[in-house]
All heavy atoms as a GROMACS GRO file, in nm:
protein
  609
    1MET      N    1  -0.344   8.943  11.461
    1MET     CA    2  -0.441   8.966  11.349
    1MET      C    3  -0.460   9.118  11.341
    1MET      O    4  -0.477   9.184  11.439
    1MET     CB    5  -0.569   8.894  11.373
    1MET     CG    6  -0.675   8.932  11.280
    1MET     SD    7  -0.798   8.805  11.252
    1MET     CE    8  -0.755   8.754  11.084
    2TYR      N    9  -0.466   9.168  11.218
    2TYR     CA   10  -0.491   9.301  11.191
    2TYR      C   11  -0.608   9.316  11.097
    2TYR      O   12  -0.647   9.223  11.033
    2TYR     CB   13  -0.366   9.373  11.134
    2TYR     CG   14  -0.324   9.318  11.003
    2TYR    CD1   15  -0.368   9.378  10.881
    2TYR    CD2   16  -0.254   9.201  10.986
    2TYR    CE1   17  -0.342   9.331  10.756
    2TYR    CE2   18  -0.222   9.150  10.862
    2TYR     CZ   19  -0.262   9.218  10.749
    2TYR     OH   20  -0.234   9.163  10.626
    3PHE      N   21  -0.661   9.441  11.089
    3PHE     CA   22  -0.777   9.471  10.999
    3PHE      C   23  -0.724   9.481  10.857
    3PHE      O   24  -0.639   9.573  10.830
    3PHE     CB   25  -0.847   9.596  11.047
    3PHE     CG   26  -0.964   9.628  10.954
    3PHE    CD1   27  -1.086   9.559  10.963
    3PHE    CD2   28  -0.959   9.735  10.868
    3PHE    CE1   29  -1.189   9.596  10.883
    3PHE    CE2   30  -1.060   9.770  10.785
    3PHE     CZ   31  -1.178   9.698  10.799
    4ASP      N   32  -0.770   9.397  10.767
    4ASP     CA   33  -0.735   9.405  10.626
    4ASP      C   34  -0.855   9.474  10.554
    4ASP      O   35  -0.949   9.405  10.520
    4ASP     CB   36  -0.705   9.262  10.571
    4ASP     CG   37  -0.653   9.265  10.430
    4ASP    OD1   38  -0.681   9.365  10.359
    4ASP    OD2   39  -0.598   9.165  10.392
    5ALA      N   40  -0.840   9.605  10.527
    5ALA     CA   41  -0.944   9.679  10.462
    5ALA      C   42  -0.986   9.621  10.329
    5ALA      O   43  -1.102   9.622  10.286
    5ALA     CB   44  -0.912   9.821  10.455
    6LYS      N   45  -0.882   9.578  10.247
    6LYS     CA   46  -0.915   9.521  10.114
    6LYS      C   47  -0.992   9.393  10.121
    6LYS      O   48  -1.094   9.373  10.049
    6LYS     CB   49  -0.778   9.495  10.041
    6LYS     CG   50  -0.701   9.617  10.001
    6LYS     CD   51  -0.773   9.689   9.884
    6LYS     CE   52  -0.688   9.811   9.847
    6LYS     NZ   53  -0.755   9.891   9.746
    7GLU      N   54  -0.954   9.302  10.214
    7GLU     CA   55  -1.027   9.176  10.232
    7GLU      C   56  -1.172   9.202  10.281
    7GLU      O   57  -1.263   9.142  10.233
    7GLU     CB   58  -0.949   9.083  10.325
    7GLU     CG   59  -1.020   8.951  10.350
    7GLU     CD   60  -1.034   8.861  10.224
    7GLU    OE1   61  -0.952   8.879  10.127
    7GLU    OE2   62  -1.118   8.773  10.220
    8PHE      N   63  -1.176   9.295  10.382
    8PHE     CA   64  -1.311   9.329  10.430
    8PHE      C   65  -1.403   9.380  10.322
    8PHE      O   66  -1.510   9.343  10.303
    8PHE     CB   67  -1.296   9.431  10.546
    8PHE     CG   68  -1.423   9.498  10.591
    8PHE    CD1   69  -1.506   9.426  10.683
    8PHE    CD2   70  -1.464   9.621  10.545
    8PHE    CE1   71  -1.623   9.480  10.724
    8PHE    CE2   72  -1.582   9.671  10.584
    8PHE     CZ   73  -1.662   9.603  10.670
    9GLY      N   74  -1.346   9.470  10.237
    9GLY     CA   75  -1.422   9.527  10.127
    9GLY      C   76  -1.461   9.425  10.026
    9GLY      O   77  -1.575   9.430   9.977
   10LYS      N   78  -1.378   9.332   9.996
   10LYS     CA   79  -1.411   9.228   9.898
   10LYS      C   80  -1.523   9.147   9.954
   10LYS      O   81  -1.619   9.113   9.882
   10LYS     CB   82  -1.286   9.137   9.863
   10LYS     CG   83  -1.320   9.032   9.767
   10LYS     CD   84  -1.198   8.936   9.756
   10LYS     CE   85  -1.221   8.822   9.663
   10LYS     NZ   86  -1.358   8.752   9.673
   11ARG      N   87  -1.518   9.104  10.075
   11ARG     CA   88  -1.621   9.021  10.136
   11ARG      C   89  -1.751   9.099  10.145
   11ARG      O   90  -1.856   9.038  10.119
   11ARG     CB   91  -1.575   8.971  10.275
   11ARG     CG   92  -1.468   8.861  10.263
   11ARG     CD   93  -1.416   8.823  10.399
   11ARG     NE   94  -1.314   8.720  10.386
   11ARG     CZ   95  -1.328   8.592  10.435
   11ARG    NH1   96  -1.437   8.558  10.500
   11ARG    NH2   97  -1.231   8.510  10.409
   12LEU      N   98  -1.742   9.225  10.185
   12LEU     CA   99  -1.862   9.305  10.189
   12LEU      C  100  -1.928   9.317  10.056
   12LEU      O  101  -2.049   9.297  10.039
   12LEU     CB  102  -1.831   9.447  10.247
   12LEU     CG  103  -1.941   9.551  10.246
   12LEU    CD1  104  -2.064   9.500  10.330
   12LEU    CD2  105  -1.887   9.679  10.297
   13HIS      N  106  -1.854   9.341   9.947
   13HIS     CA  107  -1.905   9.353   9.813
   13HIS      C  108  -1.971   9.218   9.770
   13HIS      O  109  -2.081   9.219   9.719
   13HIS     CB  110  -1.795   9.392   9.718
   13HIS     CG  111  -1.836   9.392   9.573
   13HIS    ND1  112  -1.824   9.277   9.494
   13HIS    CD2  113  -1.897   9.483   9.501
   13HIS    CE1  114  -1.871   9.309   9.377
   13HIS    NE2  115  -1.914   9.426   9.376
   14ASP      N  116  -1.896   9.111   9.797
   14ASP     CA  117  -1.942   8.978   9.752
   14ASP      C  118  -2.072   8.939   9.817
   14ASP      O  119  -2.167   8.897   9.752
   14ASP     CB  120  -1.836   8.868   9.781
   14ASP     CG  121  -1.720   8.881   9.688
   14ASP    OD1  122  -1.715   8.958   9.590
   14ASP    OD2  123  -1.618   8.811   9.720
   15VAL      N  124  -2.085   8.962   9.947
   15VAL     CA  125  -2.211   8.928  10.016
   15VAL      C  126  -2.322   9.023   9.974
   15VAL      O  127  -2.432   8.977   9.950
   15VAL     CB  128  -2.187   8.934  10.172
   15VAL    CG1  129  -2.317   8.922  10.242
   15VAL    CG2  130  -2.088   8.830  10.215
   16ARG      N  131  -2.292   9.147   9.963
   16ARG     CA  132  -2.400   9.247   9.929
   16ARG      C  133  -2.451   9.211   9.792
   16ARG      O  134  -2.577   9.207   9.772
   16ARG     CB  135  -2.339   9.391   9.922
   16ARG     CG  136  -2.445   9.496   9.881
   16ARG     CD  137  -2.382   9.630   9.868
   16ARG     NE  138  -2.274   9.638   9.771
   16ARG     CZ  139  -2.288   9.635   9.638
   16ARG    NH1  140  -2.408   9.625   9.581
   16ARG    NH2  141  -2.186   9.647   9.554
   17THR      N  142  -2.368   9.186   9.691
   17THR     CA  143  -2.419   9.154   9.561
   17THR      C  144  -2.484   9.020   9.553
   17THR      O  145  -2.589   9.006   9.480
   17THR     CB  146  -2.304   9.158   9.455
   17THR    OG1  147  -2.199   9.071   9.497
   17THR    CG2  148  -2.253   9.299   9.438
   18SER      N  149  -2.442   8.921   9.631
   18SER     CA  150  -2.504   8.789   9.635
   18SER      C  151  -2.650   8.801   9.694
   18SER      O  152  -2.733   8.724   9.666
   18SER     CB  153  -2.427   8.689   9.708
   18SER     OG  154  -2.430   8.706   9.846
   19ARG      N  155  -2.669   8.904   9.774
   19ARG     CA  156  -2.801   8.924   9.839
   19ARG      C  157  -2.889   9.017   9.744
   19ARG      O  158  -3.005   9.044   9.785
   19ARG     CB  159  -2.786   8.989   9.981
   19ARG     CG  160  -2.707   8.916  10.078
   19ARG     CD  161  -2.774   8.795  10.130
   19ARG     NE  162  -2.713   8.731  10.246
   19ARG     CZ  163  -2.623   8.638  10.244
   19ARG    NH1  164  -2.585   8.587  10.128
   19ARG    NH2  165  -2.572   8.592  10.358
   20GLY      N  166  -2.832   9.069   9.645
   20GLY     CA  167  -2.912   9.149   9.550
   20GLY      C  168  -2.936   9.287   9.610
   20GLY      O  169  -3.036   9.355   9.571
   21ILE      N  170  -2.845   9.335   9.690
   21ILE     CA  171  -2.859   9.467   9.753
   21ILE      C  172  -2.767   9.564   9.691
   21ILE      O  173  -2.653   9.536   9.667
   21ILE     CB  174  -2.829   9.462   9.903
   21ILE    CG1  175  -2.928   9.366   9.972
   21ILE    CG2  176  -2.841   9.601   9.972
   21ILE    CD1  177  -2.893   9.334  10.121
   22THR      N  178  -2.818   9.675   9.646
   22THR     CA  179  -2.732   9.784   9.585
   22THR      C  180  -2.661   9.864   9.693
   22THR      O  181  -2.698   9.857   9.812
   22THR     CB  182  -2.817   9.884   9.506
   22THR    OG1  183  -2.900   9.956   9.591
   22THR    CG2  184  -2.901   9.815   9.396
   23GLN      N  185  -2.552   9.927   9.655
   23GLN     CA  186  -2.484  10.012   9.744
   23GLN      C  187  -2.573  10.122   9.810
   23GLN      O  188  -2.569  10.148   9.929
   23GLN     CB  189  -2.365  10.084   9.679
   23GLN     CG  190  -2.251   9.991   9.651
   23GLN     CD  191  -2.132  10.062   9.590
   23GLN    OE1  192  -2.141  10.175   9.539
   23GLN    NE2  193  -2.017  10.000   9.591
   24GLU      N  194  -2.658  10.177   9.721
   24GLU     CA  195  -2.752  10.280   9.764
   24GLU      C  196  -2.846  10.225   9.869
   24GLU      O  197  -2.869  10.291   9.973
   24GLU     CB  198  -2.824  10.340   9.646
   24GLU     CG  199  -2.913  10.456   9.686
   24GLU     CD  200  -2.971  10.528   9.565
   24GLU    OE1  201  -2.895  10.576   9.478
   24GLU    OE2  202  -3.093  10.532   9.553
   25GLU      N  203  -2.904  10.109   9.844
   25GLU     CA  204  -2.997  10.053   9.938
   25GLU      C  205  -2.929  10.014  10.074
   25GLU      O  206  -2.986  10.044  10.177
   25GLU     CB  207  -3.059   9.916   9.880
   25GLU     CG  208  -3.157   9.850   9.967
   25GLU     CD  209  -3.214   9.719   9.910
   25GLU    OE1  210  -3.182   9.685   9.796
   25GLU    OE2  211  -3.296   9.657   9.987
   26LEU      N  212  -2.810   9.964  10.064
   26LEU     CA  213  -2.738   9.933  10.190
   26LEU      C  214  -2.708  10.065  10.268
   26LEU      O  215  -2.722  10.063  10.387
   26LEU     CB  216  -2.605   9.856  10.158
   26LEU     CG  217  -2.526   9.814  10.276
   26LEU    CD1  218  -2.604   9.722  10.371
   26LEU    CD2  219  -2.399   9.740  10.233
   27ALA      N  220  -2.670  10.169  10.205
   27ALA     CA  221  -2.642  10.289  10.265
   27ALA      C  222  -2.774  10.343  10.338
   27ALA      O  223  -2.765  10.391  10.450
   27ALA     CB  224  -2.597  10.394  10.166
   28VAL      N  225  -2.886  10.332  10.270
   28VAL     CA  226  -3.012  10.374  10.330
   28VAL      C  227  -3.044  10.289  10.454
   28VAL      O  228  -3.075  10.345  10.560
   28VAL     CB  229  -3.131  10.364  10.230
   28VAL    CG1  230  -3.263  10.376  10.301
   28VAL    CG2  231  -3.112  10.474  10.122
   29ARG      N  232  -3.023  10.156  10.444
   29ARG     CA  233  -3.055  10.069  10.561
   29ARG      C  234  -2.962  10.099  10.673
   29ARG      O  235  -3.002  10.075  10.790
   29ARG     CB  236  -3.044   9.922  10.515
   29ARG     CG  237  -3.155   9.878  10.420
   29ARG     CD  238  -3.123   9.744  10.362
   29ARG     NE  239  -3.232   9.650  10.387
   29ARG     CZ  240  -3.223   9.528  10.353
   29ARG    NH1  241  -3.117   9.479  10.294
   29ARG    NH2  242  -3.325   9.445  10.373
   30LEU      N  243  -2.840  10.144  10.643
   30LEU     CA  244  -2.743  10.171  10.750
   30LEU      C  245  -2.758  10.311  10.804
   30LEU      O  246  -2.690  10.349  10.904
   30LEU     CB  247  -2.599  10.149  10.695
   30LEU     CG  248  -2.562  10.015  10.660
   30LEU    CD1  249  -2.422  10.008  10.593
   30LEU    CD2  250  -2.550   9.926  10.795
   31GLY      N  251  -2.836  10.391  10.737
   31GLY     CA  252  -2.857  10.534  10.780
   31GLY      C  253  -2.743  10.623  10.740
   31GLY      O  254  -2.712  10.720  10.809
   32LEU      N  255  -2.671  10.588  10.634
   32LEU     CA  256  -2.557  10.665  10.586
   32LEU      C  257  -2.607  10.772  10.489
   32LEU      O  258  -2.711  10.756  10.423
   32LEU     CB  259  -2.456  10.575  10.515
   32LEU     CG  260  -2.394  10.458  10.599
   32LEU    CD1  261  -2.308  10.373  10.516
   32LEU    CD2  262  -2.323  10.520  10.719
   33ALA      N  263  -2.527  10.881  10.481
   33ALA     CA  264  -2.568  10.995  10.398
   33ALA      C  265  -2.568  10.961  10.249
   33ALA      O  266  -2.648  11.012  10.174
   33ALA     CB  267  -2.478  11.110  10.421
   34SER      N  268  -2.475  10.870  10.208
   34SER     CA  269  -2.466  10.841  10.066
   34SER      C  270  -2.404  10.699  10.041
   34SER      O  271  -2.349  10.640  10.131
   34SER     CB  272  -2.386  10.946   9.990
   34SER     OG  273  -2.242  10.927  10.021
   35LYS      N  274  -2.419  10.651   9.919
   35LYS     CA  275  -2.363  10.519   9.885
   35LYS      C  276  -2.214  10.528   9.871
   35LYS      O  277  -2.146  10.428   9.872
   35LYS     CB  278  -2.422  10.470   9.754
   35LYS     CG  279  -2.376  10.546   9.630
   35LYS     CD  280  -2.431  10.480   9.508
   35LYS     CE  281  -2.374  10.538   9.384
   35LYS     NZ  282  -2.406  10.472   9.261
   36GLN      N  283  -2.156  10.650   9.874
   36GLN     CA  284  -2.010  10.666   9.863
   36GLN      C  285  -1.940  10.604   9.983
   36GLN      O  286  -1.835  10.545   9.964
   36GLN     CB  287  -1.968  10.815   9.856
   36GLN     CG  288  -2.013  10.885   9.726
   36GLN     CD  289  -1.955  10.817   9.601
   36GLN    OE1  290  -2.002  10.709   9.560
   36GLN    NE2  291  -1.861  10.878   9.545
   37HIS      N  292  -1.999  10.604  10.100
   37HIS     CA  293  -1.944  10.544  10.215
   37HIS      C  294  -1.928  10.392  10.189
   37HIS      O  295  -1.826  10.333  10.222
   37HIS     CB  296  -2.029  10.569  10.338
   37HIS     CG  297  -1.968  10.537  10.468
   37HIS    ND1  298  -1.926  10.631  10.558
   37HIS    CD2  299  -1.937  10.416  10.525
   37HIS    CE1  300  -1.872  10.572  10.667
   37HIS    NE2  301  -1.884  10.439  10.648
   38VAL      N  302  -2.038  10.333  10.145
   38VAL     CA  303  -2.035  10.187  10.113
   38VAL      C  304  -1.928  10.162  10.007
   38VAL      O  305  -1.847  10.067  10.022
   38VAL     CB  306  -2.168  10.131  10.067
   38VAL    CG1  307  -2.166   9.988  10.028
   38VAL    CG2  308  -2.270  10.154  10.176
   39SER      N  309  -1.920  10.238   9.904
   39SER     CA  310  -1.826  10.220   9.799
   39SER      C  311  -1.680  10.232   9.851
   39SER      O  312  -1.601  10.145   9.810
   39SER     CB  313  -1.846  10.332   9.690
   39SER     OG  314  -1.750  10.317   9.592
   40ARG      N  315  -1.658  10.323   9.933
   40ARG     CA  316  -1.520  10.334   9.989
   40ARG      C  317  -1.481  10.221  10.081
   40ARG      O  318  -1.374  10.173  10.079
   40ARG     CB  319  -1.510  10.471  10.066
   40ARG     CG  320  -1.506  10.588   9.972
   40ARG     CD  321  -1.489  10.717  10.042
   40ARG     NE  322  -1.486  10.826   9.947
   40ARG     CZ  323  -1.568  10.927   9.954
   40ARG    NH1  324  -1.656  10.942  10.057
   40ARG    NH2  325  -1.561  11.027   9.867
   41MET      N  326  -1.580  10.170  10.151
   41MET     CA  327  -1.555  10.051  10.234
   41MET      C  328  -1.518   9.932  10.143
   41MET      O  329  -1.428   9.852  10.171
   41MET     CB  330  -1.677  10.012  10.324
   41MET     CG  331  -1.687  10.110  10.447
   41MET     SD  332  -1.807  10.047  10.569
   41MET     CE  333  -1.960  10.058  10.478
   42GLU      N  334  -1.601   9.913  10.037
   42GLU     CA  335  -1.582   9.793   9.947
   42GLU      C  336  -1.448   9.814   9.873
   42GLU      O  337  -1.387   9.706   9.834
   42GLU     CB  338  -1.694   9.787   9.845
   42GLU     CG  339  -1.824   9.742   9.915
   42GLU     CD  340  -1.940   9.719   9.815
   42GLU    OE1  341  -1.920   9.751   9.694
   42GLU    OE2  342  -2.045   9.676   9.858
   43ASN      N  343  -1.400   9.929   9.850
   43ASN     CA  344  -1.277   9.956   9.783
   43ASN      C  345  -1.156   9.952   9.879
   43ASN      O  346  -1.033   9.964   9.834
   43ASN     CB  347  -1.276  10.082   9.706
   43ASN     CG  348  -1.367  10.076   9.581
   43ASN    OD1  349  -1.371   9.972   9.521
   43ASN    ND2  350  -1.437  10.180   9.555
   44GLY      N  351  -1.178   9.930  10.005
   44GLY     CA  352  -1.068   9.927  10.106
   44GLY      C  353  -1.015  10.056  10.137
   44GLY      O  354  -0.908  10.067  10.202
   45GLU      N  355  -1.083  10.167  10.107
   45GLU     CA  356  -1.040  10.300  10.132
   45GLU      C  357  -1.089  10.354  10.265
   45GLU      O  358  -1.046  10.451  10.311
   45GLU     CB  359  -1.091  10.397  10.025
   45GLU     CG  360  -1.046  10.359   9.882
   45GLU     CD  361  -1.116  10.434   9.778
   45GLU    OE1  362  -1.200  10.522   9.804
   45GLU    OE2  363  -1.096  10.400   9.659
   46ARG      N  364  -1.185  10.279  10.328
   46ARG     CA  365  -1.244  10.325  10.456
   46ARG      C  366  -1.274  10.207  10.535
   46ARG      O  367  -1.326  10.103  10.490
   46ARG     CB  368  -1.370  10.402  10.420
   46ARG     CG  369  -1.436  10.463  10.539
   46ARG     CD  370  -1.551  10.554  10.491
   46ARG     NE  371  -1.623  10.610  10.603
   46ARG     CZ  372  -1.594  10.735  10.652
   46ARG    NH1  373  -1.507  10.805  10.599
   46ARG    NH2  374  -1.660  10.774  10.760
   47SER      N  375  -1.250  10.212  10.669
   47SER     CA  376  -1.285  10.108  10.759
   47SER      C  377  -1.421  10.141  10.812
   47SER      O  378  -1.490  10.227  10.768
   47SER     CB  379  -1.185  10.098  10.869
   47SER     OG  380  -1.177  10.211  10.948
   48CYS      N  381  -1.463  10.064  10.915
   48CYS     CA  382  -1.597  10.093  10.970
   48CYS      C  383  -1.582  10.079  11.121
   48CYS      O  384  -1.500  10.006  11.174
   48CYS     CB  385  -1.700  10.009  10.911
   48CYS     SG  386  -1.697   9.836  10.961
   49SER      N  387  -1.683  10.140  11.190
   49SER     CA  388  -1.691  10.125  11.334
   49SER      C  389  -1.736   9.990  11.376
   49SER      O  390  -1.800   9.916  11.295
   49SER     CB  391  -1.783  10.234  11.393
   49SER     OG  392  -1.909  10.209  11.356
   50ILE      N  393  -1.724   9.960  11.504
   50ILE     CA  394  -1.784   9.831  11.550
   50ILE      C  395  -1.933   9.833  11.532
   50ILE      O  396  -1.989   9.728  11.494
   50ILE     CB  397  -1.748   9.817  11.706
   50ILE    CG1  398  -1.600   9.811  11.732
   50ILE    CG2  399  -1.816   9.689  11.764
   50ILE    CD1  400  -1.529   9.685  11.680
   51ASP      N  401  -1.997   9.942  11.569
   51ASP     CA  402  -2.141   9.948  11.550
   51ASP      C  403  -2.187   9.927  11.407
   51ASP      O  404  -2.281   9.856  11.378
   51ASP     CB  405  -2.192  10.083  11.599
   51ASP     CG  406  -2.175  10.105  11.749
   51ASP    OD1  407  -2.178  10.002  11.819
   51ASP    OD2  408  -2.172  10.222  11.794
   52LEU      N  409  -2.113   9.987  11.313
   52LEU     CA  410  -2.143   9.966  11.170
   52LEU      C  411  -2.120   9.824  11.130
   52LEU      O  412  -2.202   9.764  11.052
   52LEU     CB  413  -2.065  10.062  11.087
   52LEU     CG  414  -2.106  10.072  10.936
   52LEU    CD1  415  -2.253  10.111  10.920
   52LEU    CD2  416  -2.017  10.172  10.865
   53LEU      N  417  -2.011   9.761  11.179
   53LEU     CA  418  -1.980   9.619  11.153
   53LEU      C  419  -2.096   9.530  11.193
   53LEU      O  420  -2.139   9.444  11.117
   53LEU     CB  421  -1.852   9.583  11.217
   53LEU     CG  422  -1.809   9.435  11.198
   53LEU    CD1  423  -1.788   9.399  11.059
   53LEU    CD2  424  -1.696   9.405  11.294
   54ILE      N  425  -2.148   9.557  11.311
   54ILE     CA  426  -2.258   9.475  11.364
   54ILE      C  427  -2.380   9.494  11.281
   54ILE      O  428  -2.451   9.396  11.244
   54ILE     CB  429  -2.286   9.506  11.517
   54ILE    CG1  430  -2.164   9.458  11.598
   54ILE    CG2  431  -2.412   9.444  11.560
   54ILE    CD1  432  -2.163   9.509  11.742
   55GLU      N  433  -2.408   9.614  11.246
   55GLU     CA  434  -2.524   9.645  11.153
   55GLU      C  435  -2.507   9.576  11.021
   55GLU      O  436  -2.606   9.515  10.966
   55GLU     CB  437  -2.548   9.798  11.137
   55GLU     CG  438  -2.604   9.866  11.254
   55GLU     CD  439  -2.751   9.822  11.281
   55GLU    OE1  440  -2.828   9.805  11.195
   55GLU    OE2  441  -2.775   9.800  11.404
   56LEU      N  442  -2.393   9.583  10.965
   56LEU     CA  443  -2.372   9.511  10.838
   56LEU      C  444  -2.394   9.366  10.845
   56LEU      O  445  -2.466   9.304  10.762
   56LEU     CB  446  -2.228   9.535  10.787
   56LEU     CG  447  -2.192   9.669  10.731
   56LEU    CD1  448  -2.043   9.695  10.720
   56LEU    CD2  449  -2.255   9.690  10.590
   57SER      N  450  -2.344   9.305  10.954
   57SER     CA  451  -2.363   9.157  10.969
   57SER      C  452  -2.510   9.122  10.986
   57SER      O  453  -2.556   9.019  10.934
   57SER     CB  454  -2.276   9.110  11.086
   57SER     OG  455  -2.324   9.146  11.209
   58CYS      N  456  -2.583   9.207  11.056
   58CYS     CA  457  -2.732   9.182  11.078
   58CYS      C  458  -2.805   9.198  10.940
   58CYS      O  459  -2.887   9.114  10.907
   58CYS     CB  460  -2.786   9.275  11.174
   58CYS     SG  461  -2.732   9.240  11.349
   59ILE      N  462  -2.780   9.298  10.870
   59ILE     CA  463  -2.848   9.332  10.745
   59ILE      C  464  -2.815   9.220  10.644
   59ILE      O  465  -2.904   9.179  10.568
   59ILE     CB  466  -2.814   9.468  10.687
   59ILE    CG1  467  -2.877   9.577  10.782
   59ILE    CG2  468  -2.859   9.492  10.547
   59ILE    CD1  469  -2.827   9.721  10.755
   60LEU      N  470  -2.689   9.182  10.634
   60LEU     CA  471  -2.643   9.088  10.534
   60LEU      C  472  -2.653   8.943  10.574
   60LEU      O  473  -2.627   8.856  10.499
   60LEU     CB  474  -2.501   9.125  10.489
   60LEU     CG  475  -2.484   9.262  10.429
   60LEU    CD1  476  -2.334   9.288  10.407
   60LEU    CD2  477  -2.556   9.272  10.297
   61HIS      N  478  -2.690   8.920  10.702
   61HIS     CA  479  -2.703   8.787  10.758
   61HIS      C  480  -2.581   8.702  10.746
   61HIS      O  481  -2.581   8.586  10.698
   61HIS     CB  482  -2.823   8.710  10.693
   61HIS     CG  483  -2.956   8.782  10.699
   61HIS    ND1  484  -3.024   8.798  10.814
   61HIS    CD2  485  -3.019   8.850  10.610
   61HIS    CE1  486  -3.132   8.862  10.797
   61HIS    NE2  487  -3.131   8.903  10.669
   62VAL      N  488  -2.467   8.762  10.791
   62VAL     CA  489  -2.341   8.695  10.794
   62VAL      C  490  -2.275   8.733  10.931
   62VAL      O  491  -2.316   8.830  10.997
   62VAL     CB  492  -2.243   8.739  10.682
   62VAL    CG1  493  -2.298   8.699  10.546
   62VAL    CG2  494  -2.213   8.886  10.683
   63SER      N  495  -2.173   8.651  10.968
   63SER     CA  496  -2.107   8.676  11.093
   63SER      C  497  -2.008   8.788  11.078
   63SER      O  498  -1.956   8.818  10.966
   63SER     CB  499  -2.034   8.547  11.144
   63SER     OG  500  -1.931   8.522  11.063
   64THR      N  501  -1.984   8.862  11.186
   64THR     CA  502  -1.877   8.963  11.187
   64THR      C  503  -1.745   8.900  11.158
   64THR      O  504  -1.661   8.958  11.087
   64THR     CB  505  -1.871   9.040  11.317
   64THR    OG1  506  -1.854   8.956  11.426
   64THR    CG2  507  -2.002   9.122  11.337
   65ASP      N  508  -1.717   8.778  11.205
   65ASP     CA  509  -1.596   8.713  11.180
   65ASP      C  510  -1.575   8.689  11.033
   65ASP      O  511  -1.454   8.701  10.981
   65ASP     CB  512  -1.590   8.574  11.253
   65ASP     CG  513  -1.551   8.594  11.402
   65ASP    OD1  514  -1.503   8.703  11.439
   65ASP    OD2  515  -1.566   8.499  11.479
   66TYR      N  516  -1.681   8.659  10.961
   66TYR     CA  517  -1.668   8.636  10.818
   66TYR      C  518  -1.627   8.768  10.746
   66TYR      O  519  -1.534   8.770  10.667
   66TYR     CB  520  -1.800   8.583  10.752
   66TYR     CG  521  -1.792   8.576  10.607
   66TYR    CD1  522  -1.718   8.468  10.549
   66TYR    CD2  523  -1.846   8.672  10.523
   66TYR    CE1  524  -1.711   8.463  10.411
   66TYR    CE2  525  -1.830   8.667  10.387
   66TYR     CZ  526  -1.766   8.560  10.327
   66TYR     OH  527  -1.751   8.555  10.193
   67LEU      N  528  -1.700   8.882  10.781
   67LEU     CA  529  -1.664   9.007  10.716
   67LEU      C  530  -1.520   9.048  10.753
   67LEU      O  531  -1.451   9.112  10.667
   67LEU     CB  532  -1.758   9.113  10.765
   67LEU     CG  533  -1.903   9.101  10.712
   67LEU    CD1  534  -1.995   9.210  10.778
   67LEU    CD2  535  -1.904   9.121  10.562
   68LEU      N  536  -1.473   9.014  10.870
   68LEU     CA  537  -1.340   9.052  10.910
   68LEU      C  538  -1.231   8.957  10.858
   68LEU      O  539  -1.112   8.982  10.874
   68LEU     CB  540  -1.326   9.059  11.059
   68LEU     CG  541  -1.410   9.173  11.126
   68LEU    CD1  542  -1.411   9.160  11.281
   68LEU    CD2  543  -1.349   9.307  11.083
   69GLY      N  544  -1.275   8.845  10.791
   69GLY     CA  545  -1.175   8.749  10.738
   69GLY      C  546  -1.121   8.653  10.838
   69GLY      O  547  -1.020   8.584  10.813
   70ARG      N  548  -1.190   8.636  10.952
   70ARG     CA  549  -1.142   8.541  11.053
   70ARG      C  550  -1.187   8.404  11.027
   70ARG      O  551  -1.147   8.303  11.083
   70ARG     CB  552  -1.183   8.590  11.191
   70ARG     CG  553  -1.117   8.721  11.230
   70ARG     CD  554  -1.146   8.765  11.365
   70ARG     NE  555  -1.107   8.653  11.452
   70ARG     CZ  556  -1.101   8.658  11.580
   70ARG    NH1  557  -1.141   8.765  11.645
   70ARG    NH2  558  -1.063   8.556  11.657
   71THR      N  559  -1.290   8.391  10.938
   71THR     CA  560  -1.347   8.256  10.902
   71THR      C  561  -1.394   8.264  10.760
   71THR      O  562  -1.429   8.372  10.711
   71THR     CB  563  -1.457   8.212  10.997
   71THR    OG1  564  -1.507   8.078  10.958
   71THR    CG2  565  -1.574   8.308  10.996
   72ASP      N  566  -1.406   8.152  10.698
   72ASP     CA  567  -1.461   8.147  10.561
   72ASP      C  568  -1.606   8.104  10.563
   72ASP      O  569  -1.674   8.090  10.463
   72ASP     CB  570  -1.382   8.055  10.471
   72ASP     CG  571  -1.246   8.112  10.437
   72ASP    OD1  572  -1.232   8.232  10.427
   72ASP    OD2  573  -1.153   8.039  10.420
   73ASP      N  574  -1.657   8.080  10.685
   73ASP     CA  575  -1.795   8.041  10.703
   73ASP      C  576  -1.881   8.162  10.732
   73ASP      O  577  -1.871   8.224  10.844
   73ASP     CB  578  -1.808   7.940  10.825
   73ASP     CG  579  -1.958   7.897  10.846
   73ASP    OD1  580  -2.044   7.932  10.763
   73ASP    OD2  581  -1.975   7.830  10.950
   74PRO      N  582  -1.968   8.208  10.636
   74PRO     CA  583  -2.043   8.329  10.662
   74PRO      C  584  -2.164   8.313  10.753
   74PRO      O  585  -2.225   8.415  10.792
   74PRO     CB  586  -2.092   8.364  10.522
   74PRO     CG  587  -2.104   8.229  10.454
   74PRO     CD  588  -1.992   8.148  10.511
   75THR      N  589  -2.189   8.191  10.804
   75THR     CA  590  -2.311   8.170  10.880
   75THR      C  591  -2.300   8.236  11.021
   75THR      O  592  -2.202   8.221  11.089
   75THR     CB  593  -2.323   8.013  10.909
   75THR    OG1  594  -2.320   7.946  10.789
   75THR    CG2  595  -2.457   7.987  10.988
   76PRO      N  596  -2.397   8.324  11.052
   76PRO     CA  597  -2.393   8.384  11.181
   76PRO      C  598  -2.412   8.289  11.296
   76PRO      O  599  -2.480   8.183  11.267
   76PRO     CB  600  -2.511   8.487  11.178
   76PRO     CG  601  -2.590   8.450  11.063
   76PRO     CD  602  -2.511   8.360  10.974
   77PRO      N  603  -2.360   8.313  11.408
   77PRO     CA  604  -2.375   8.222  11.525
   77PRO      C  605  -2.516   8.210  11.568
   77PRO      O  606  -2.598   8.292  11.547
   77PRO     CB  607  -2.292   8.282  11.635
   77PRO     CG  608  -2.265   8.421  11.597
   77PRO     CD  609  -2.286   8.432  11.448
   0.00000   0.00000   0.00000
């Protein structure tokens, strides 16, 4: 299995928008300098660290496996 940045970005975008969270709000919650980082992740132009992946899953209430495309079940364990 490999990291698919496009699939990760699509899932990140879909979950974020379904939760009603803007890119800017997510960037602030993650402690990022700008929403551009979130935008680049959603567009598959940028990956993320393990720490950022864990923070994303906590903020969005989904499993890391879902964001990584390893399961279609977003429910966290």
